N, C-alpha and C positions, 0 to 999 in steps of 0.2 A: 601162060606168061607169069614170070615171077612177080611177087608183090607182098604186101604186108597183110597179116591176119591179126584181128583184134578181138577182144572179149571183155565183157563187163565184170564188175567186182563179184557178181553172183555166179560166175562161170570160170571154169579152169580149162585151158587148152593143153592138149598133150601132143607134142610134136615128136615124131619118130622117123627114122630113115637115115639118109646119108649124113655122114659126119656126126652122128649121135650114137655113142655106145649104149646109152640108156635114154629112155624117153625124156624129153624136155617138158617140164611142168610150168605153165604160165597161168597162175591164178589171178585173173584180172590184169590185162596188159596187152602187149603187141609183140609180134615176132615176124621175121622175114623168112619166107618159105619159097622153095623151088618146086614147081609141079613135077611130078613123076619121081622126084628125088626125096620129097618129104611128104609125110602123111599127117594131117591135122584132125584130131578127135576132140570132142568137147564133153565135159562132165559138169553137171549142175551142182552148184554149191548152195542152193536154196534149202531152207529148213523144211522138214517133213513132219506133219502132225499125224500121229498114229493113235487110233482108238483101240485099246487092248481090252478085249472082253474075255473073261474067264468064267464060264458058266458051270455051275454045279461042281464046285471043287470042294473036296472034303478037307476040313481043317484038322488041326491036331486033336481035337476032341471028337472027330468023326461027324461033324455037322456040315452038311453041304450048303454052301453059299455061293453067290455069284458076285464078282467084283469087276467094275469097269474102270480102267485107268487111261489117262491121257499122257502120251509121251511126245516130246518135241526133240527131233534128232537132226543132225546135219553132218556133211563131210567136213572133217577137220582140215582147213586149208592153211593154218598157221604152222603146222608141223609137217615138214617135208616127208618124213617117213610114213606118217599116217595118211597123208595125201597120196603117196605112191601106192600104199596098200589098198586104199579105196579105189584107185584107178585099176589095180589088178583085179579087185573083186567085182566092181560094178561098171567099168567102162564098156560102153556099147550096149548095155542092157536097158530096157525101157523102165520108166519110173514105177510102173505098177509092179514089175518083178522085184525091184529094189524094195518097195514098200512091203511086199509080201514076205521077203526074206527077213527084214527087220521086225515085222509084226510077229512072225512065228517065234523069232528069238526072244523078243520081249515077253510074249505071252507065256513061253515056257518058264522064264525066270519068275514071272508074276505068280503062276500056279505053284511053283516050287516054294516061294515065300509064304503063300497062303497055307500050304500044308504044314508049315513049321509054327504057325501062330494060332491062337484061339480066336473064336468069334469076337469075344469081348475085347481082345487086344487090337484086332483089326478095326473094330467099330469105334472104339473109344480113343485109340492112339493111331490115327491115320498118318501122322507125320513119321512115326516109327516104321510103319509098313512101307510108306513111300521111300524112305531113306534106304531101307533094306533092298527094295527092288532096284532103286537107282544104283546102289553100290554093286550089287551082284551083276546086273545087266551091263553096266559100264565096262566091266572087265572083258566081256566077250566082244562087245561092239568096238572097243578100241582095237582089237585084233583085226577088225574089218575096216579100220580107218574112219569109223563113225563115232561121234561123241554125242552123249545125251545132254541136251540143253536143260531140259526139265522133265520131271515126272510127277504127276498128281493123281491120286485116287479120286475118280469122279463119283462113283456110286458103289454101294454094297447092299445086297438084298438077298433074301432067301425065299423059297417057296413053301416052307414048313411052318412059318410063323414064329421062328425062334427069335429073330430080331424084334418082332412086335411084342412078344412076351417079355424080352429083355428090356425093351423101352417102357412097357407098362410097369414093370417092377421099378425101373429107375424113376418113372414118373411118380409112382406111389411114394418112393423114397424122397423125391424132391418135394412133393406135396406135404409129406410128413415133416421134412426139415423146414419147409416154409411155414407150416403151422406152428412148429416148435419155435422157430425164429420169431414169428409174429407174437407168440405168447411171451417169449423172453424179452422182445422189444417193448411190449406193453408193460411188462414187469419193470424193466429198466426205466421206461418213461415214467411210470408211477413213482418209482424210487427217486428219480431225479426231480420230479414235480414236488414230492414231499420234502426233499432236501432243499429245493429252491424256496418252497413255502416256509420251511423252518428258518432258512437264512433270512428271508424277508421279514418274518416275525422277529427274529433276533435283531435285525437292523432297526426295525420299528421300535422295539423295546429299548435298544441303546439310544435311539434318537429321543424317545420319551424321557429316558433318564437324563440325557444331556439338557433337554428343555426344562425338566424339573430342577436340575442342579442350577441352571442359569436363573430360573425364577427364584430359587432359594437365595442365591447370591444377591439378586436384585432386591429381594425383600429385606435381607439383612442390611445391605448398604442403605436402602431407603429408610429403614428403621433407625440406623445410626444417624443419618442426616436429619431425619425428623426429630430425633432426640436432641441433637445439637441445636436445631432451629428453635424447637420448643423451649430449650433452656435459655437461649438468648432472648426469645420473646418473653419468657417469664421474668427474666431479669429486667427487660425493658418495661414490662407492665408493672412490675414491683416499683421500679424507680419512678414511673409515672404516677402510680398511686401514692407513693410517698410525697412526691412534689405536690400533688393535688391536695393531700391532707394538710401539708404545710401551708399552702396557699389559702385553703379553707379556714385554717386556724387563724391566719393573719386577718382574713376578712371578718371572721366572727369577733376577733379582738377589736377591730376598728368599729364594728357595729356597736359593741358594748360601750366603747368610749363615746360614740355619738349619742347613745341613749343616756349615758351618765351626764353628758354635757346638756342634753335637752332637759333632763330632770333638774339639773342645777339652775338652768335658765328659767324654768317654770317656777321654781322656788323663789328666785330673785324677783320675778314679775309679781308673784303673789305678795312678797314682802313690800314691794313698792306700792302695790295696790292698797295694802293695809295702811301704810304710812299716809297715802293720799286720803284715804277715808278718815283716818284719825285727824288729819288737818282740817278736812271739811267739817268733821264733827266739832272740833274745837271752835271753828269759825262760826258755826250755825247755832251753838248753844246760847241761849239768852240769859239764862240764870247761871251764875257761877256754880251754885250747888248742884243744880241738875247737870250742869255741864261736867262738873267734876265727877259726879256719880256716873253719869253716862260715859264719861271718859274712862273711868276705872272699869266699868263693865265692858266697854268696848275694847279697852286694852286687854282685859282678861280674856274676852272672847277671841280677840285677835291672837293673843299669845297661844290660846288653846288651839286655834286653827293652825297657827304657824307651827306649833309643836307637832300637831297631828300630821300636817303636810310634810314637815321635815322628817317625821318618823316614817311616814309612808314612802317618801322619796328615798330616805336612807335604806328602808327595807327593800324597796324595789331595786335600788342600786346594788344592794348587797346580793339580792337574788340574781339579778342579771350578771353581776360580777362572778357570783358562784357558778352560774351556768357556763359562763365563758371560761372560767378557770377549770371547771369540770371537763368541758369539751376539749380545752387545750391540754389538760392532763391526760385525757383519754387518747387524743391524737398523738401526744408526745410519747405516752406509754406504748402505743401501737408502733410508732416509728422506732422507739428505743428497742422494743421487742424484735422488730425486723432487723434492726441494726445489730442487736445482740446475737440473733440467729446467724446473720452473715459473719459476725465476728467469731461465733462458735465454729462455723464451717472453716473460717480462715485459721482459727486456732488448731483445728484438727489437722489442717494441711501444713501449717507452719510451726505449730506447737511452741518451741522455745522462742522463736522470733516474735510470735504473738504475745507470749507471756512478758517478754521484755518490753514490747510496745505498751502493754497494759500498765506495767509498773512505771514506765516513763510517763505515761499519761496521768497516772494517779499520784505520782510523787509530788508535783507542785501543790496539789490539793492537801496532801498529808502535811507538807511543810507549813502551808497556810494555817491548817487547823492546829498544828503544834505551836506555832508562833502567835496565834490569836490571843491567848491569855496574856502572853508577855507584852503584847502591844497595848493591852488595856491597863496594865499595871503602871501606877504613878511613881512608885519608889520600889527599888529592888535592893535588898541587902544581901550581899554575897560574902560567905566566909570561906577562906582558903586555908589549907593545911600547911602552906609554906612551899610546897613543891607542885609543879605543873603550871597550867595557865591560870591567870587571875583576871578578874574584871570582865569586860565584854567578850574577850577571847574565850574565857571559860564558858560563858553562857552560850556563845555561838557553837562551841564544841559540843556541849550537851545537846543542843538542838540537832546537830548533825549526827550525833550518836544515835539519837532516837530515829532519825530518818534512815540510818544505815541498817537498822534492825528490820526495816520494812521488807526487803526481798526474802529474808528467812521466814518472816511471818507469812508472806504470800505463798512461799513454797510449802510450808506446813499445812 
């Protein structure tokens, strides 16, 4: 009975017979067929994994080695020509026969590539070997409608110990390079450590220099501030000392005045006592002669005591006054010395201005001294030559001329 035939994507149907000049290829799909008129055959499109073993093959150097490769192949279904070729080559054959054909073909190409390369090239550059086998074998398999999906060299070995010796030499080289690399790494590490330590010390020294510079600036500024504060404090202490000296001088002068008054009062009391005794003596004397004599003697004695007391009081007053004057002169001299020192400092700073200030301060005193003799004169006779000022105007002009000479005198 007629009907539909189907196949999966991993299978290809080949329909031949009536109404078909060439076989109809259906890779995964369906087709309507008539029995007795059409023939349907199926070809597997599954991949085939082939283990290619090439034992004891002599390389280009004549060293026999054995290589095992793994190849994955399949019928190319996307290319109609290659699919048709595969159908011509393998349709109706069992899968083991197909594998045997492909395995023989691939092994032949693998052995041929092994003969063109050295053991070192095969062992060290497996990608190059695999690429050559893939390219060479692909050309033949395409003619069979088969494409190589992948090829990889699985193993390479020999029975004479060549690869072992080659590996041992390489191992020795690797160990040598590792030891050299370790020594070089240790050397570089030591150099880097020394440089890092050097940079750390340089940073530390720079930091110490900055700290010392900051300390120096702090000390300089502190010294300047201390100098200014001490100057102000010294001026304050000096002003306080000067004021204290002046106050002490005033107190001593007041004390001296109190003592003088007390001495004067004592003398006055003694004088009154003498007068009282004299009156008592006069009243109590019975005989005028004795009274007169006694009176004279008493008066003489009283005068004597009075004189002595007055002399002692005067001497004591003079001594106290002298001490007060001496203390006052000393304090005044000290104050004037300090004042002159400050004036000297001011004169150094202001010079001409200080000189003018001194002249202006002294000028009234000079005028007073010049005019003092004139103030004491009762009569002044002035003679004029007939020209210029006369009378009081002339006298005033002469006084002013004397005063005008003062700046030149001070300057000299």
